[in-house]
C-alpha positions in Angstrom: 33.4 -17.0 -10.1 30.5 -17.0 -11.8 29.8 -19.6 -14.8 26.7 -19.3 -17.1 26.2 -22.5 -18.6 23.9 -22.5 -21.5 22.5 -26.0 -23.1 22.8 -26.8 -26.8 20.2 -30.1 -27.7 20.9 -31.4 -31.2 18.7 -32.0 -33.9 20.8 -35.0 -35.2 24.7 -34.8 -34.5 27.2 -32.8 -34.4 30.7 -33.0 -36.3 33.6 -31.6 -34.6 36.4 -32.2 -37.2 39.8 -33.6 -36.4 42.0 -35.2 -39.2 41.8 -39.1 -38.4 43.5 -42.1 -40.7 41.1 -42.9 -43.7 38.1 -40.7 -42.1 37.5 -36.7 -40.8 36.8 -37.5 -37.2 35.1 -36.0 -35.0 36.1 -35.2 -31.2 33.7 -35.6 -28.3 33.3 -32.0 -27.4 33.2 -28.6 -29.3 36.4 -26.9 -29.1 36.3 -23.2 -27.5 37.6 -21.9 -30.5 35.0 -22.9 -32.8 32.0 -21.7 -30.6 33.9 -18.3 -30.8 34.4 -18.7 -34.2 30.8 -18.7 -34.6 29.4 -16.6 -32.4 31.5 -14.0 -34.5 29.9 -14.9 -37.2 26.8 -14.3 -36.7 26.7 -11.9 -34.9 28.2 -10.6 -38.2 25.0 -11.6 -40.1 22.6 -10.2 -37.2 24.3 -6.9 -36.5 27.3 -5.2 -39.2 30.8 -5.8 -39.7 31.2 -2.7 -37.3 30.1 -4.6 -34.8 32.1 -7.7 -35.0 35.4 -5.4 -35.4 33.9 -3.6 -32.2 34.2 -6.9 -30.5 37.2 -8.2 -31.6 38.5 -5.0 -30.0 37.6 -5.1 -26.7 39.9 -9.1 -26.9 42.3 -7.4 -28.5 42.4 -4.8 -25.5 41.9 -7.3 -22.3 38.7 -6.2 -22.0 36.3 -8.8 -23.4 32.6 -8.7 -22.7 32.9 -12.5 -21.7 35.3 -15.5 -21.8 33.7 -19.1 -23.4 34.7 -22.5 -22.4 34.7 -25.3 -24.6 31.1 -27.1 -25.3 31.5 -30.2 -23.4 29.0 -33.0 -23.0 25.9 -33.0 -20.7 22.5 -35.5 -20.1 19.8 -35.2 -18.6 18.5 -36.5 -15.3 14.8 -35.8 -15.2 14.4 -32.0 -15.7 18.2 -31.2 -14.6 21.2 -31.5 -16.5 24.2 -33.6 -15.5 27.5 -31.6 -16.9 30.3 -33.3 -17.6 33.8 -31.7 -17.1 37.5 -32.6 -18.5 39.4 -34.6 -16.3 42.4 -32.7 -15.3 45.3 -34.1 -16.8 47.4 -33.8 -13.4 44.8 -36.0 -12.1 45.3 -38.3 -14.8 48.9 -38.9 -14.8 49.0 -39.4 -10.8 46.0 -41.3 -10.5 47.6 -44.7 -9.2 44.6 -47.0 -10.7 45.7 -48.0 -14.2 41.2 -47.8 -15.5 41.6 -44.2 -13.8 44.1 -43.0 -15.7 42.4 -43.3 -18.7 39.4 -41.3 -17.6 38.6 -38.1 -20.2 35.3 -37.1 -18.1 34.2 -36.1 -14.5 30.8 -35.1 -13.8 30.1 -31.5 -11.9 29.7 -32.9 -8.2 33.1 -34.6 -8.8 34.2 -31.9 -10.5 32.9 -29.5 -7.8 34.9 -31.7 -5.4 38.3 -31.2 -7.0 38.5 -27.5 -7.4 36.9 -26.8 -3.6 39.3 -29.6 -1.8 36.2 -31.7 0.0 36.6 -34.8 1.1 36.4 -37.7 -2.0 33.4 -39.8 -2.1 32.0 -42.9 -3.7 32.5 -42.6 -7.6 31.6 -44.9 -10.4 33.5 -45.7 -13.8 31.6 -45.6 -17.0 34.1 -47.1 -18.8 32.2 -47.0 -22.7 32.7 -43.1 -22.2 36.1 -43.0 -19.8 33.5 -40.8 -17.5 33.2 -40.6 -13.8 30.2 -39.8 -11.7 29.0 -40.6 -8.1 27.4 -43.2 -7.1 24.1 -41.6 -6.6 24.5 -40.0 -10.0 25.3 -43.5 -11.6 21.9 -45.1 -9.8 20.0 -42.3 -11.6 21.5 -42.5 -14.7 20.5 -46.3 -14.6 16.9 -45.4 -13.9 16.7 -42.3 -16.5 18.0 -44.9 -19.1 16.8 -47.9 -19.1 15.8 -48.2 -22.7 19.9 -46.6 -23.5 20.9 -49.5 -21.9 19.1 -52.2 -23.0 19.8 -51.5 -26.3 23.7 -51.6 -25.8 23.3 -55.2 -23.7 23.9 -53.3 -20.2 26.0 -50.8 -21.2 25.6 -47.0 -20.3 26.7 -45.3 -23.1 25.6 -41.7 -23.1 27.3 -40.6 -26.2 29.4 -41.9 -28.8 31.2 -41.1 -31.7 30.6 -42.7 -35.0 31.8 -43.1 -38.6 29.1 -42.6 -41.3 30.1 -42.8 -45.2 30.3 -40.0 -47.5 31.0 -39.8 -51.0 32.4 -36.9 -52.7 32.0 -36.3 -56.4 34.4 -34.5 -58.9 33.3 -31.9 -60.8 34.7 -32.2 -63.6 34.7 -35.8 -64.4 31.9 -36.9 -62.1 33.7 -39.3 -60.5 32.8 -40.2 -57.2 35.5 -41.0 -54.2 33.8 -42.8 -50.8 35.0 -41.3 -47.4 33.5 -41.6 -43.5 32.6 -38.8 -41.3 33.0 -39.0 -37.7 29.5 -37.8 -36.2 28.7 -36.9 -32.3 25.1 -38.7 -30.6 23.6 -38.5 -27.6 21.6 -39.7 -25.3 17.9 -38.9 -25.5 17.5 -34.5 -24.6 21.9 -34.8 -23.9 23.9 -32.3 -26.0 26.9 -29.9 -25.6 26.6 -26.9 -22.9 29.1 -23.8 -22.9 30.3 -22.1 -19.9 30.6 -18.1 -20.0 32.0 -16.2 -17.7 30.0 -13.0 -18.1 31.8 -9.9 -17.3 29.5 -8.1 -19.2 26.0 -8.9 -18.1 24.4 -7.1 -20.8 25.8 -8.8 -23.6 25.1 -12.3 -21.9 20.9 -12.2 -21.1 20.4 -9.5 -24.3 22.7 -10.7 -27.3 24.3 -14.1 -26.5 20.8 -15.7 -26.7 19.6 -13.9 -29.7 23.0 -15.4 -31.5 22.6 -19.1 -29.9 19.1 -19.1 -32.1 20.5 -18.0 -35.1 23.6 -20.4 -34.6 21.3 -23.1 -33.7 19.3 -22.7 -37.3 22.7 -22.6 -39.1 24.3 -25.6 -37.5 27.6 -25.3 -35.3 30.7 -27.3 -36.6 31.4 -29.2 -39.9 29.1 -31.3 -42.2 26.4 -28.8 -41.3 25.5 -29.4 -45.4 24.7 -32.7 -44.6 22.2 -31.6 -41.6 25.0 -32.0 -38.6 25.0 -29.1 -36.0 22.1 -27.7 -36.1 20.6 -27.6 -31.8 18.0 -26.6 -30.3 19.3 -23.3 -27.6 17.5 -24.7 -23.9 17.0 -22.0 -22.4 15.3 -22.9 -19.6 18.1 -24.6 -18.6 20.2 -22.0 -18.1 22.6 -22.4 -14.7 24.8 -20.0 -12.7 27.3 -22.2 -11.1 30.0 -21.0 -9.0 33.5 -21.4 -9.3 36.1 -20.8 -6.7 38.4 -17.4 -7.1 42.2 -18.1 -7.8 44.3 -16.9 -4.9 48.2 -16.4 -5.1 50.0 -19.7 -5.7 46.5 -22.0 -6.3 46.6 -24.5 -8.6 44.2 -23.8 -12.0 42.8 -25.9 -14.7 41.8 -24.2 -17.8 38.0 -24.9 -19.2 39.1 -23.8 -23.0 41.8 -23.4 -25.4 44.9 -21.6 -24.7 47.5 -20.4 -26.7 50.4 -18.7 -24.4 51.8 -15.6 -26.2 55.4 -16.8 -25.4 57.0 -12.9 -26.8 55.1 -11.7 -23.3 56.7 -14.1 -21.6 53.6 -16.3 -20.6 55.9 -19.5 -20.8 54.2 -20.4 -16.9 52.3 -23.4 -18.8 55.1 -25.2 -19.2 56.8 -25.4 -15.9 57.6 -28.3 -14.3 55.1 -28.5 -12.1 52.1 -27.9 -14.8 50.4 -30.7 -17.0 49.5 -30.0 -20.1 48.4 -31.6 -23.5 48.8 -30.0 -27.2 46.3 -30.2 -30.0 47.5 -28.8 -33.1 43.9 -26.6 -34.4 43.8 -27.4 -38.5 41.1 -27.8 -41.1 38.4 -25.5 -42.8 36.2 -22.1 -41.9 34.1 -19.7 -43.4 32.0 -16.6 -43.1 29.4 -14.5 -44.7 32.0 -12.8 -46.8 34.2 -15.4 -47.7 34.2 -19.2 -49.4 35.9 -22.0 -47.6 39.4 -21.3 -46.3 42.4 -23.4 -45.4 42.9 -22.2 -42.0 46.2 -21.8 -40.3 
């Protein structure tokens, strides 16, 4: 299976909202439904309602032109992006090391060794971002980001989620209320990458670049009125990454959110030999034809 990887470098920061305690927090990645919804929104702008309806009909019929992953972190090593993948949940739970149970991210080389069952190699654990990379990648990262390490007192923090104060003003009384919002920032030239499975190559080659360019101007995620979400689509970094195809009985992991259709018998994801985490998707949504709406 081919995974077509695109890379989005933020102009400032991203905000992928989730509910927090006294703060509107942000995740470290862009959920796949957020990316898909954003692409649908800009398709409605550049084309028509009919084009969007036709696209959604293909997904409903089981013949989609593409599938998309979540948006995961990447950083640059010279002119080459170092992409990170989510650590398999089963790997976290079965690890004998307490430290490795906290791992949230693994580099592409580590991920490839897991899915192809190649022998393990020496790895380095980056405590501050809960990521695992190879020894060679760690040495290259230290050489690439010496100033970043110096500013963080010897720590290699390639991305971080921090809180910034915001204020809301009542439209009637002009009373103000202070709250905090999370923002996701990256090391220089870093950002998020998204993987697409290109069932329809014409859609990937022609339509997708146009949508990504416009989406970069409009912004991806939340807090766009505060300047978050704008990005540059780094087209020169586009990469085709080959993944092994699934066979009968193979283990697998998803790179996107998955909502089982229990009415159709899709209950295998909850069997005893599967590992998963649950996430409640909530918040606000908008479209060119409607204002802000509370999502289901």
